[in-house]
C-alpha positions, 0 to 999 in steps of 0.5 A: 407559255411554257415554264421549264424547270432547270434545277434546285437552288438551295435545299437544306435541312438544319438542326439547332444543336445549341438549343438541344445542348443548352448554353455552353462554349458557344452561343449557337451551334447549327448542323446543316445538310443539303444543297448549299450556296458555298459563299466563298468571298465577301462579295458572294455573301450577298444574294444575287437579288441584292447585289449592287451591280449588274454581275458580281466581279470576275475575281468573285465568280472565279472563286465562287463554286456552283451549288454543292451538296454537303454538310456544314457545322456553324458556331457563333460566340459573341462577335465571332462565327465559324463554319466548317463543311464537306461537300461532294464534287458530284454534279447534280441538278438537285441533291448530289451523292458521294460517288465523286470527290470531296471539297473541304470548306472553312469560313471565319467571321468577326464583327468589329466594335464599330460594326464593320465585318471581317471575313476569311474563307477557304476551300480545298478540292481533292478531286482537281484534275480527275473525272471526279471534279464535276463542279464548276466555278461561276466562270464556267470552268472546272473548280480549282484545287484551293482558294482563299479570300479575305474580305472587309465590309463597312458602312458609314451613314449612307456609304458602304465600302467593300474590299476583298483579296483572293488567291488560289491555285487551279491545280491539275487540269485537262487544259494546261492553260488552266493550270497555275495560281491566280489572284484577285482584288475587288474594291466597291463603294456605294452611296444611298442617294435616296434611301431604299430607292436610288444608290450610286455604286462604283467598283474596281476589280483586277483578276491576275494569274 
């Protein structure tokens, strides 16, 4: 049987700047360059191999870009974490170049005292409406102008709860029906019936525009 090659999933080179600089204002500081999974939204942060449903929800796929090449800086301090990055909007099956536009990413995370996670993510794409906008979202449409997502993840014994709200704007588009703002809500609850073997999951998702 022939086995074909489609694309590189991720390919990253990281530099632990915190280890070089020593202790200081932050606990860790990591610089990374390469082909990234740009995790926008709490639902996207889990690997597709570990998600609890067959597919991610429509609101999650709307704000989730396909793989992008770029650079990120991530810092952590106590229960706080922050990531900023810049990515090329050039399309490639491997490492893209910088001949197209750019997208700018920011993410903040907070682990609460009870172990719950609160996340806020944002992405701005300066190539919307032009031929330089070569990246698509996970619905197969051209990447929007901007999007933001607020997520909450909690565990209580065998229960796990996820809530996510997202909003954004498609910006200029070659297709007029793709223009304008959009938003989405996701709520998901899961219960370990048999630990690590059987899990019951319920999810509600509502995309709006």
